[in-house]
C-alpha positions as a Markdown table, in Angstrom:
| # | Residue | x | y | z |
|---|---|---|---|---|
| 1 | Met | 0.0 | -0.3 | 0.0 |
| 2 | Leu | 1.3 | 3.9 | -1.2 |
| 3 | Lys | 1.8 | 6.4 | 1.9 |
| 4 | Thr | 1.2 | 9.8 | 0.9 |
| 5 | Asn | 2.0 | 13.1 | 2.0 |
| 6 | Ser | 1.7 | 16.9 | 1.5 |
| 7 | Leu | 3.5 | 16.9 | -1.7 |
| 8 | Thr | 1.6 | 13.9 | -3.1 |
| 9 | Glu | -1.9 | 12.3 | -4.1 |
| 10 | Lys | -3.1 | 8.9 | -4.5 |
| 11 | Pro | -1.6 | 7.6 | -8.0 |
| 12 | Lys | -3.9 | 6.8 | -11.2 |
| 13 | Gln | -2.3 | 4.0 | -11.7 |
| 14 | Asn | 0.4 | 1.1 | -11.4 |
| 15 | Arg | 2.2 | -0.8 | -13.6 |
| 16 | Arg | -0.8 | -3.8 | -13.4 |
| 17 | Ser | -3.2 | -2.0 | -14.8 |
| 18 | Phe | -1.4 | -0.3 | -16.7 |
| 19 | Ile | -0.2 | -3.2 | -18.8 |
| 20 | Lys | -3.8 | -4.1 | -18.3 |
| 21 | Arg | -5.1 | -1.0 | -20.5 |
| 22 | Thr | -2.4 | -1.3 | -22.6 |
| 23 | Gly | -1.0 | -4.9 | -23.2 |
| 24 | Leu | -4.8 | -6.2 | -25.6 |
| 25 | Phe | -6.3 | -3.7 | -27.2 |
| 26 | Thr | -8.7 | -5.8 | -28.8 |
| 27 | Thr | -9.5 | -6.7 | -24.9 |
| 28 | Ala | -10.8 | -3.2 | -24.5 |
| 29 | Ala | -13.2 | -3.0 | -27.7 |
| 30 | Thr | -15.3 | -5.7 | -26.3 |
| 31 | Ser | -15.8 | -3.9 | -22.7 |
| 32 | Phe | -16.8 | -0.3 | -24.6 |
| 33 | Thr | -20.0 | 1.2 | -24.3 |
| 34 | Ala | -21.1 | 4.8 | -25.3 |
| 35 | Leu | -18.5 | 7.3 | -26.5 |
| 36 | Ser | -20.1 | 10.4 | -26.1 |
| 37 | Ala | -23.7 | 12.3 | -25.8 |
| 38 | Ser | -24.2 | 12.7 | -30.0 |
| 39 | Arg | -23.5 | 8.4 | -30.8 |
| 40 | Ile | -24.0 | 5.1 | -28.5 |
| 41 | Met | -22.2 | 3.0 | -30.7 |
| 42 | Gly | -22.0 | -0.9 | -29.5 |
| 43 | Ala | -19.3 | -3.4 | -28.6 |
| 44 | Asn | -18.5 | -4.1 | -32.2 |
| 45 | Asp | -18.5 | -0.5 | -33.8 |
| 46 | Arg | -15.1 | 1.1 | -34.9 |
| 47 | Leu | -14.1 | 4.6 | -33.4 |
| 48 | Gly | -14.1 | 7.0 | -36.8 |
| 49 | Tyr | -11.1 | 9.2 | -36.5 |
| 50 | Gly | -10.2 | 12.6 | -37.7 |
| 51 | Leu | -6.5 | 14.5 | -37.9 |
| 52 | Ile | -6.4 | 18.4 | -37.7 |
| 53 | Gly | -2.9 | 19.2 | -38.7 |
| 54 | Ser | -1.2 | 17.0 | -41.4 |
| 55 | Gly | 2.4 | 18.3 | -41.1 |
| 56 | Gly | 5.0 | 16.1 | -40.0 |
| 57 | Arg | 3.4 | 15.9 | -36.1 |
| 58 | Gly | 0.5 | 15.2 | -38.1 |
| 59 | His | 2.2 | 12.3 | -40.4 |
| 60 | Ser | 3.1 | 10.6 | -36.7 |
| 61 | His | 0.0 | 10.2 | -35.8 |
| 62 | Leu | -1.8 | 9.0 | -39.1 |
| 63 | Gln | 0.9 | 5.9 | -38.7 |
| 64 | Ala | 0.6 | 5.1 | -35.2 |
| 65 | Val | -3.3 | 5.1 | -36.3 |
| 66 | Ala | -2.7 | 3.2 | -39.4 |
| 67 | Lys | -0.7 | 0.4 | -36.7 |
| 68 | Leu | -3.5 | 0.4 | -34.6 |
| 69 | Gln | -6.4 | 0.1 | -36.8 |
| 70 | Asp | -7.2 | -3.6 | -36.6 |
| 71 | Asp | -6.3 | -4.1 | -32.2 |
| 72 | Ser | -8.2 | -1.4 | -31.4 |
| 73 | Asn | -11.1 | -1.3 | -34.1 |
| 74 | Val | -10.8 | 2.5 | -35.3 |
| 75 | Asp | -10.8 | 3.9 | -38.5 |
| 76 | Ile | -8.9 | 6.5 | -40.5 |
| 77 | Ile | -12.2 | 9.1 | -41.4 |
| 78 | Ala | -10.8 | 13.0 | -42.1 |
| 79 | Val | -7.9 | 14.9 | -42.5 |
| 80 | Cys | -7.6 | 18.4 | -41.9 |
| 81 | Asp | -5.3 | 21.4 | -43.5 |
| 82 | Ala | -5.0 | 24.6 | -44.0 |
| 83 | Tyr | -2.4 | 24.4 | -46.4 |
| 84 | Arg | -4.2 | 21.9 | -48.9 |
| 85 | Pro | -1.2 | 20.2 | -51.2 |
| 86 | Arg | 0.1 | 18.8 | -47.7 |
| 87 | Met | -3.8 | 17.3 | -46.7 |
| 88 | Thr | -4.1 | 15.6 | -50.2 |
| 89 | Ile | 0.0 | 13.7 | -49.9 |
| 90 | Ala | -1.4 | 12.4 | -46.2 |
| 91 | Ala | -4.9 | 11.5 | -47.3 |
| 92 | Glu | -3.2 | 9.7 | -50.8 |
| 93 | Arg | -0.8 | 7.9 | -47.9 |
| 94 | Phe | -3.6 | 6.8 | -45.9 |
| 95 | Asp | -6.3 | 6.3 | -48.5 |
| 96 | Val | -8.6 | 8.8 | -46.1 |
| 97 | Lys | -11.8 | 10.1 | -48.1 |
| 98 | Lys | -12.5 | 13.0 | -46.1 |
| 99 | Gln | -10.4 | 16.5 | -46.4 |
| 100 | Phe | -11.3 | 19.4 | -44.7 |
| 101 | Met | -9.4 | 22.6 | -44.8 |
| 102 | Asp | -11.2 | 24.3 | -41.8 |
| 103 | His | -11.1 | 21.8 | -38.8 |
| 104 | Arg | -15.1 | 23.2 | -38.0 |
| 105 | Asp | -16.1 | 21.5 | -40.6 |
| 106 | Leu | -13.9 | 18.2 | -39.4 |
| 107 | Leu | -15.8 | 18.4 | -36.1 |
| 108 | Ser | -18.9 | 18.7 | -37.7 |
| 109 | Asp | -19.0 | 15.1 | -39.4 |
| 110 | Pro | -20.6 | 12.7 | -37.8 |
| 111 | Asp | -19.0 | 9.5 | -38.7 |
| 112 | Ile | -15.7 | 11.1 | -36.6 |
| 113 | Asp | -15.7 | 10.2 | -32.3 |
| 114 | Val | -12.0 | 11.4 | -32.0 |
| 115 | Val | -9.4 | 13.8 | -33.2 |
| 116 | Ser | -5.5 | 14.6 | -32.6 |
| 117 | Ile | -4.4 | 18.3 | -33.3 |
| 118 | Ala | -1.2 | 18.8 | -34.5 |
| 119 | Thr | -1.1 | 22.5 | -35.9 |
| 120 | Pro | 1.0 | 25.3 | -34.4 |
| 121 | Asp | 1.2 | 26.0 | -31.3 |
| 122 | His | -1.4 | 28.6 | -30.7 |
| 123 | Ile | -4.0 | 27.3 | -32.8 |
| 124 | His | -3.7 | 24.1 | -30.1 |
| 125 | Gly | -6.3 | 25.4 | -27.1 |
| 126 | Tyr | -8.9 | 26.6 | -29.4 |
| 127 | Gln | -9.3 | 23.8 | -31.3 |
| 128 | Ala | -9.1 | 22.1 | -28.7 |
| 129 | Ile | -11.8 | 23.5 | -27.4 |
| 130 | Asp | -14.3 | 23.6 | -30.2 |
| 131 | Ala | -13.3 | 19.9 | -30.3 |
| 132 | Ile | -14.8 | 19.0 | -27.2 |
| 133 | Asn | -17.2 | 21.0 | -27.5 |
| 134 | Ala | -18.1 | 19.1 | -30.9 |
| 135 | Lys | -18.4 | 16.0 | -28.6 |
| 136 | Lys | -15.5 | 15.1 | -29.8 |
| 137 | Asp | -12.8 | 12.9 | -27.7 |
| 138 | Val | -9.0 | 14.8 | -28.4 |
| 139 | Tyr | -5.7 | 13.9 | -28.2 |
| 140 | Cys | -3.6 | 17.4 | -28.2 |
| 141 | Glu | -0.1 | 18.0 | -28.9 |
| 142 | Lys | 1.9 | 19.9 | -26.6 |
| 143 | Pro | 2.2 | 22.5 | -25.9 |
| 144 | Val | -1.4 | 22.4 | -25.4 |
| 145 | Thr | -1.3 | 26.5 | -26.2 |
| 146 | His | 0.7 | 29.0 | -26.7 |
| 147 | Trp | 3.9 | 31.0 | -23.9 |
| 148 | Arg | 1.6 | 34.0 | -24.0 |
| 149 | Gln | -2.0 | 31.8 | -24.1 |
| 150 | Phe | -2.7 | 31.6 | -19.8 |
| 151 | Asn | -6.2 | 32.8 | -20.0 |
| 152 | Leu | -7.1 | 29.9 | -23.1 |
| 153 | Thr | -4.5 | 27.3 | -21.1 |
| 154 | Lys | -6.5 | 28.4 | -17.9 |
| 155 | Gln | -10.3 | 28.1 | -19.9 |
| 156 | Leu | -9.0 | 24.6 | -22.2 |
| 157 | Ala | -8.8 | 23.3 | -18.2 |
| 158 | Lys | -12.2 | 24.7 | -17.2 |
| 159 | Thr | -13.8 | 22.9 | -20.3 |
| 160 | Val | -11.8 | 19.1 | -20.0 |
| 161 | Glu | -12.9 | 19.7 | -16.0 |
| 162 | Gln | -16.6 | 20.3 | -17.0 |
| 163 | Ser | -17.4 | 18.0 | -19.8 |
| 164 | Ser | -17.5 | 13.9 | -20.1 |
| 165 | Gln | -15.1 | 13.6 | -23.3 |
| 166 | Val | -11.7 | 12.1 | -23.1 |
| 167 | Ile | -8.0 | 13.9 | -23.7 |
| 168 | Gln | -4.8 | 12.9 | -23.5 |
| 169 | Leu | -1.7 | 15.6 | -24.7 |
| 170 | Gly | 1.3 | 14.6 | -26.6 |
| 171 | Thr | 4.0 | 13.8 | -24.0 |
| 172 | Gln | 4.1 | 9.6 | -25.4 |
| 173 | Gly | 6.9 | 9.9 | -22.7 |
| 174 | Met | 4.7 | 9.2 | -20.4 |
| 175 | Ala | 4.1 | 6.0 | -21.1 |
| 176 | Asp | 7.3 | 4.9 | -19.4 |
| 177 | Gly | 7.6 | 3.0 | -16.6 |
| 178 | Ala | 10.3 | 4.7 | -15.2 |
| 179 | Trp | 8.1 | 7.6 | -13.9 |
| 180 | Ala | 5.5 | 5.3 | -12.9 |
| 181 | Leu | 7.9 | 3.5 | -10.4 |
| 182 | Met | 9.6 | 7.1 | -9.2 |
| 183 | Lys | 6.2 | 8.4 | -8.4 |
| 184 | Gln | 5.0 | 5.2 | -6.6 |
| 185 | Leu | 8.3 | 5.5 | -4.9 |
| 186 | Val | 8.0 | 9.1 | -3.9 |
| 187 | Gln | 4.7 | 9.0 | -2.0 |
| 188 | Asp | 5.9 | 5.6 | -0.2 |
| 189 | Gly | 8.4 | 8.2 | 1.5 |
| 190 | Gln | 11.2 | 6.6 | -0.3 |
| 191 | Ile | 13.5 | 10.5 | -0.7 |
| 192 | Gly | 11.2 | 11.2 | 2.6 |
| 193 | Gln | 10.2 | 15.1 | 2.2 |
| 194 | Pro | 11.0 | 16.0 | -1.3 |
| 195 | Ile | 13.0 | 19.3 | -1.8 |
| 196 | His | 14.8 | 19.0 | -5.1 |
| 197 | Ala | 14.4 | 18.3 | -8.9 |
| 198 | Glu | 16.3 | 19.0 | -12.0 |
| 199 | Cys | 15.5 | 17.8 | -15.3 |
| 200 | Gly | 15.8 | 19.1 | -19.4 |
| 201 | Tyr | 16.3 | 18.3 | -22.5 |
| 202 | Phe | 19.3 | 19.1 | -25.2 |
| 203 | Arg | 19.3 | 18.4 | -28.4 |
| 204 | Val | 21.2 | 20.3 | -32.2 |
| 205 | Gly | 18.8 | 21.9 | -34.2 |
| 206 | Asp | 17.5 | 25.2 | -35.1 |
| 207 | Trp | 14.3 | 24.2 | -36.7 |
| 208 | Gly | 15.1 | 26.9 | -39.1 |
| 209 | Glu | 16.4 | 26.4 | -42.8 |
| 210 | Arg | 18.0 | 23.0 | -41.8 |
| 211 | Gly | 14.8 | 22.0 | -39.5 |
| 212 | Met | 11.5 | 23.2 | -41.2 |
| 213 | Pro | 11.6 | 22.9 | -44.6 |
| 214 | Ile | 9.6 | 24.9 | -47.3 |
| 215 | Asp | 7.3 | 22.6 | -49.0 |
| 216 | Asp | 7.2 | 25.5 | -51.9 |
| 217 | Pro | 8.4 | 29.3 | -52.1 |
| 218 | Asn | 6.0 | 30.0 | -54.4 |
| 219 | Ala | 3.2 | 29.4 | -52.1 |
| 220 | Lys | 0.7 | 31.8 | -51.8 |
| 221 | Pro | -2.3 | 32.5 | -49.7 |
| 222 | Gly | -5.7 | 31.6 | -51.2 |
| 223 | Gly | -8.1 | 29.2 | -52.2 |
| 224 | Asp | -5.1 | 26.0 | -51.5 |
| 225 | Leu | -3.5 | 28.0 | -48.0 |
| 226 | Asn | -5.6 | 29.8 | -45.6 |
| 227 | Trp | -3.4 | 32.8 | -44.1 |
| 228 | Gly | -6.1 | 33.8 | -41.8 |
| 229 | Ala | -6.5 | 30.3 | -39.8 |
| 230 | Phe | -3.1 | 30.3 | -39.5 |
| 231 | Leu | -2.7 | 33.5 | -37.6 |
| 232 | Gly | -5.4 | 32.7 | -34.8 |
| 233 | Asp | -5.3 | 35.2 | -32.2 |
| 234 | Ser | -1.3 | 35.8 | -33.6 |
| 235 | Pro | -0.6 | 39.6 | -34.5 |
| 236 | Lys | -2.0 | 40.1 | -38.1 |
| 237 | Arg | 0.8 | 40.4 | -40.6 |
| 238 | Asp | 1.0 | 40.4 | -44.1 |
| 239 | Phe | 1.8 | 36.6 | -45.8 |
| 240 | Asp | 5.7 | 35.4 | -45.5 |
| 241 | Val | 6.9 | 31.6 | -46.8 |
| 242 | Ser | 9.0 | 31.1 | -43.5 |
| 243 | Arg | 6.9 | 32.0 | -41.5 |
| 244 | Tyr | 4.0 | 30.2 | -42.1 |
| 245 | Phe | 6.2 | 26.8 | -42.9 |
| 246 | Arg | 9.1 | 27.6 | -40.8 |
| 247 | Trp | 6.6 | 28.6 | -37.6 |
| 248 | Arg | 8.7 | 27.4 | -35.2 |
| 249 | Met | 11.6 | 30.0 | -35.8 |
| 250 | Tyr | 9.0 | 33.0 | -34.9 |
| 251 | Glu | 8.0 | 33.9 | -31.0 |
| 252 | Asp | 4.0 | 34.7 | -32.0 |
| 253 | Tyr | 3.9 | 31.1 | -32.7 |
| 254 | Ala | 6.5 | 29.2 | -30.8 |
| 255 | Gly | 8.8 | 29.6 | -27.7 |
| 256 | Gly | 12.0 | 27.6 | -28.3 |
| 257 | Pro | 12.8 | 24.9 | -25.8 |
| 258 | Val | 10.3 | 25.9 | -23.1 |
| 259 | Thr | 7.6 | 25.4 | -24.7 |
| 260 | Asp | 7.9 | 22.8 | -27.4 |
| 261 | Leu | 10.7 | 20.4 | -25.1 |
| 262 | Tyr | 10.3 | 21.4 | -22.1 |
| 263 | Pro | 6.7 | 19.5 | -21.5 |
| 264 | His | 8.2 | 16.7 | -22.1 |
| 265 | Ser | 11.1 | 16.5 | -19.1 |
| 266 | Leu | 8.9 | 18.7 | -16.5 |
| 267 | Thr | 5.8 | 16.7 | -17.2 |
| 268 | Pro | 7.0 | 13.5 | -15.9 |
| 269 | Val | 8.7 | 15.2 | -13.3 |
| 270 | Leu | 5.4 | 16.8 | -12.1 |
| 271 | Ser | 3.5 | 14.1 | -12.1 |
| 272 | Ile | 6.0 | 12.0 | -9.4 |
| 273 | Leu | 6.4 | 15.0 | -7.1 |
| 274 | Gly | 2.5 | 15.6 | -7.3 |
| 275 | Val | 2.6 | 19.5 | -7.3 |
| 276 | Thr | 0.1 | 22.4 | -9.2 |
| 277 | Met | 0.6 | 25.3 | -9.2 |
| 278 | Pro | 4.5 | 27.4 | -8.8 |
| 279 | Asp | 4.5 | 30.2 | -7.1 |
| 280 | Ala | 7.0 | 32.0 | -8.6 |
| 281 | Val | 9.9 | 31.7 | -12.0 |
| 282 | Val | 12.7 | 32.8 | -13.0 |
| 283 | Ala | 14.7 | 32.3 | -16.1 |
| 284 | Thr | 17.9 | 32.7 | -18.4 |
| 285 | Gly | 19.0 | 31.9 | -21.7 |
| 286 | Gly | 19.2 | 33.3 | -25.0 |
| 287 | Lys | 20.4 | 32.7 | -28.6 |
| 288 | Phe | 23.4 | 31.4 | -28.6 |
| 289 | Arg | 24.5 | 28.9 | -31.2 |
| 290 | Tyr | 21.2 | 29.8 | -34.2 |
| 291 | Gln | 21.1 | 33.6 | -34.8 |
| 292 | Glu | 18.5 | 33.0 | -37.8 |
| 293 | Arg | 15.2 | 32.5 | -35.4 |
| 294 | Glu | 13.7 | 34.8 | -32.9 |
| 295 | Ile | 13.0 | 32.7 | -29.9 |
| 296 | Pro | 15.7 | 31.0 | -28.0 |
| 297 | Asp | 18.0 | 28.1 | -28.2 |
| 298 | Thr | 19.1 | 27.8 | -25.1 |
| 299 | Phe | 17.3 | 28.0 | -22.4 |
| 300 | Asn | 17.1 | 27.7 | -17.6 |
| 301 | Met | 14.8 | 28.3 | -15.5 |
| 302 | Leu | 13.9 | 27.5 | -11.7 |
| 303 | Ile | 10.5 | 26.8 | -10.6 |
| 304 | Asp | 9.6 | 27.1 | -6.6 |
| 305 | Tyr | 6.8 | 25.8 | -5.0 |
| 306 | Pro | 4.5 | 26.1 | -2.3 |
| 307 | Glu | 5.3 | 23.2 | -0.6 |
| 308 | Gln | 8.6 | 23.8 | -0.3 |
| 309 | Leu | 10.7 | 22.4 | -3.1 |
| 310 | Thr | 12.4 | 24.0 | -6.5 |
| 311 | Val | 12.4 | 22.5 | -9.6 |
| 312 | Val | 15.2 | 22.9 | -11.9 |
| 313 | Val | 14.6 | 22.9 | -15.9 |
| 314 | Met | 17.9 | 23.1 | -18.1 |
| 315 | Gly | 18.7 | 22.7 | -21.5 |
| 316 | Thr | 19.7 | 23.7 | -25.0 |
| 317 | Gln | 19.7 | 23.3 | -29.1 |
| 318 | Gly | 22.9 | 23.8 | -28.9 |
| 319 | Asn | 24.5 | 20.5 | -27.9 |
| 320 | Asn | 22.6 | 16.8 | -27.6 |
| 321 | Tyr | 24.8 | 14.8 | -24.3 |
| 322 | Pro | 23.8 | 13.3 | -21.9 |
| 323 | Gly | 23.6 | 10.9 | -24.5 |
| 324 | Ala | 23.0 | 7.3 | -23.7 |
| 325 | Ser | 21.4 | 8.7 | -20.1 |
| 326 | Ala | 18.8 | 10.0 | -21.9 |
| 327 | Arg | 15.3 | 8.3 | -21.9 |
| 328 | Gly | 13.3 | 9.5 | -24.7 |
| 329 | Ala | 15.4 | 11.9 | -27.5 |
| 330 | Gly | 17.5 | 14.9 | -25.6 |
| 331 | Asn | 15.8 | 13.6 | -22.2 |
| 332 | Arg | 18.0 | 14.3 | -19.3 |
| 333 | Val | 16.8 | 12.0 | -16.4 |
| 334 | Pro | 15.5 | 14.4 | -13.4 |
| 335 | Ile | 17.0 | 14.0 | -10.3 |
| 336 | Ile | 14.6 | 13.4 | -7.3 |
| 337 | Arg | 15.8 | 15.2 | -3.6 |
| 338 | Gly | 14.3 | 14.3 | -0.4 |
| 339 | Trp | 15.5 | 15.0 | 2.8 |
| 340 | Glu | 16.2 | 10.9 | 3.3 |
| 341 | Gly | 17.4 | 10.6 | -0.2 |
| 342 | Thr | 17.6 | 11.2 | -4.0 |
| 343 | Leu | 16.2 | 9.4 | -7.1 |
| 344 | Thr | 17.4 | 8.9 | -10.6 |
| 345 | Ile | 17.5 | 6.5 | -13.6 |
| 346 | Arg | 20.9 | 4.9 | -14.7 |
| 347 | Asn | 20.0 | 2.6 | -17.6 |
| 348 | Asp | 17.4 | 0.7 | -17.2 |
| 349 | Asp | 16.7 | 1.0 | -12.9 |
| 350 | Val | 15.4 | 3.6 | -11.0 |
| 351 | Val | 18.7 | 4.3 | -8.4 |
| 352 | Phe | 17.9 | 5.5 | -4.9 |
| 353 | Thr | 21.2 | 7.0 | -2.8 |
| 354 | His | 20.5 | 7.3 | 0.7 |
| 355 | Ala | 21.1 | 10.8 | 2.1 |
| 356 | Glu | 24.4 | 11.2 | 4.5 |
| 357 | Glu | 21.9 | 11.3 | 7.5 |
| 358 | Ser | 19.5 | 9.0 | 6.6 |
| 359 | Ser | 19.3 | 5.4 | 8.3 |
| 360 | Lys | 18.3 | 3.7 | 4.7 |
| 361 | Lys | 20.3 | 1.4 | 1.8 |
| 362 | Asp | 20.9 | 2.8 | -1.3 |
| 363 | Gln | 19.0 | 0.1 | -3.7 |
| 364 | Thr | 17.9 | 0.1 | -7.2 |
| 365 | Phe | 14.7 | -1.0 | -8.7 |
| 366 | Pro | 14.3 | -2.3 | -11.9 |
| 367 | Ile | 11.6 | -0.3 | -14.9 |
| 368 | Glu | 9.9 | -3.0 | -16.7 |
| 369 | Tyr | 8.5 | -1.2 | -19.7 |
| 370 | Gly | 10.2 | 1.8 | -21.5 |
| 371 | Glu | 8.0 | 4.9 | -23.6 |
| 372 | Asp | 6.6 | 3.6 | -26.6 |
| 373 | Phe | 4.4 | 5.7 | -28.9 |
| 374 | Ile | 2.1 | 2.9 | -30.1 |
| 375 | Arg | 1.1 | 2.0 | -27.0 |
| 376 | Phe | 0.3 | 5.5 | -26.2 |
| 377 | Trp | -2.1 | 5.6 | -28.5 |
| 378 | Gly | -3.7 | 2.7 | -27.8 |
| 379 | Asp | -4.4 | 3.1 | -24.2 |
| 380 | Phe | -6.2 | 6.8 | -25.5 |
| 381 | Phe | -7.8 | 4.4 | -27.3 |
| 382 | His | -8.3 | 1.9 | -24.3 |
| 383 | Cys | -9.8 | 5.0 | -22.0 |
| 384 | Ile | -12.4 | 6.8 | -24.8 |
| 385 | Arg | -14.1 | 2.9 | -24.7 |
| 386 | Lys | -13.7 | 2.9 | -21.0 |
| 387 | Arg | -15.0 | 6.7 | -20.8 |
| 388 | Asp | -12.0 | 7.1 | -18.9 |
| 389 | Lys | -10.7 | 10.6 | -18.5 |
| 390 | Asn | -8.0 | 9.5 | -16.5 |
| 391 | Thr | -5.7 | 9.5 | -19.4 |
| 392 | Leu | -1.4 | 8.5 | -19.3 |
| 393 | Ser | -1.2 | 12.4 | -19.6 |
| 394 | Pro | -4.6 | 14.6 | -18.9 |
| 395 | Met | -5.5 | 17.8 | -18.7 |
| 396 | Asp | -5.0 | 19.0 | -15.4 |
| 397 | Leu | -1.7 | 17.9 | -15.3 |
| 398 | Gly | -0.9 | 19.6 | -18.7 |
| 399 | Phe | -2.4 | 22.7 | -17.1 |
| 400 | His | 0.1 | 22.9 | -14.4 |
| 401 | Val | 3.3 | 22.5 | -16.3 |
| 402 | Gln | 1.7 | 25.0 | -19.4 |
| 403 | Thr | 1.5 | 27.3 | -16.4 |
| 404 | Ala | 4.9 | 27.1 | -15.1 |
| 405 | Leu | 6.3 | 27.1 | -18.5 |
| 406 | Gln | 4.5 | 30.3 | -19.7 |
| 407 | Met | 5.8 | 32.1 | -16.5 |
| 408 | Gly | 9.2 | 30.6 | -17.8 |
| 409 | Met | 9.0 | 32.2 | -20.8 |
| 410 | Leu | 7.7 | 35.6 | -19.0 |
| 411 | Ala | 10.7 | 36.1 | -17.1 |
| 412 | Phe | 13.0 | 35.8 | -19.6 |
| 413 | Arg | 11.2 | 38.1 | -21.7 |
| 414 | His | 10.4 | 40.9 | -18.5 |
| 415 | Glu | 13.9 | 39.9 | -16.8 |
| 416 | Lys | 12.4 | 39.6 | -13.8 |
| 417 | Thr | 10.8 | 37.1 | -10.9 |
| 418 | Ile | 7.4 | 36.0 | -12.1 |
| 419 | Lys | 4.9 | 35.0 | -9.5 |
| 420 | Phe | 1.7 | 33.2 | -9.0 |
| 421 | Asp | -1.8 | 33.9 | -6.9 |
| 422 | Gln | -2.4 | 30.4 | -5.7 |
| 423 | Lys | -6.4 | 31.9 | -4.5 |
| 424 | Lys | -6.8 | 33.8 | -7.8 |
| 425 | Glu | -5.6 | 31.7 | -9.9 |
| 426 | Glu | -4.1 | 34.3 | -12.1 |
| 427 | Ile | 0.0 | 34.9 | -13.5 |
| 428 | Val | 1.3 | 37.8 | -11.7 |
| 429 | Leu | 3.8 | 40.3 | -14.2 |
């Protein structure tokens, strides 16, 4: 039986329940009863899936769903993109019959039960709210919103809380058994009172000329390219082919490491610690290698929580060390420190090192399964069929993660400590 303390909550799942959920997708289908208020289905009915945003990440979504069509009893019904040539390529590659330029048209299709969103950061939140209001279940890529959209993040979290829809965010590393194990150990009191944690992300890549190719240098807004839909709530600008295809370079649409990469690093750490909103955040960084972009390539932040602990998140896109010690791309393995000892990961073990004055002994705990993108998607489909909102990466956790990261970007831009008002649930500049 796991113990709890002031910093933690009851664990959402253990390894046994996770394996039950993800081991046999076909078994999950037979226990299905209902999908949404708009469509009641039988046990043998298939889920209808639609993709919003058919670029590189959206293509990965299609590949995952295509692999799960039989096991998870799902059909790819439609694709949507504001750039028709890209949408057409995806539709032809995956033999998708329906194509939409406007996500609202896709959401109005009664054959679609679940959607995934892989559009630019600043559009995610609006499309997710539209999907939930349309009674669709949602897989939304990280970051769930843009760095300037705290109020939208808050609105989305409330919309999800008040709905019966199932939502999962695109931090697929949460399928790694390491994080569930570390969370159990913290909740069981293994490290005593948590006081400090480190995590980060290190990679090489500027997302500029080499990282985000321009599909068509001669592309123009019109019937095949909806520039207004791309702009969304960002500042209105004349069409720019680089902004459209290489949007990750620009602060109107992206934030660099802090919002694009750090959701992968911070999400498991906040889940392990059980903390919610920060008290204060400071940040430093800049363009230390790649000068052609507006957003930083190096970003470091300190997050203080009311539970009297600090989380350090650090990283750069100018160097990809730690290499073999990472779990998933450039994700630096976390270090979780408590009064009685420290948890980290070495190879395929969680390692506990006792503190100097602790009577506990050093121990290792085997990690029984690693990150698996297909399993992550399969578990999402299983949650949909069970009407279980407790996905591996739920919106409430994403709200807490994104708020801290948004505070980090604001701290960087304003060169000051950013506070959070816990009673009003507001960021204070």
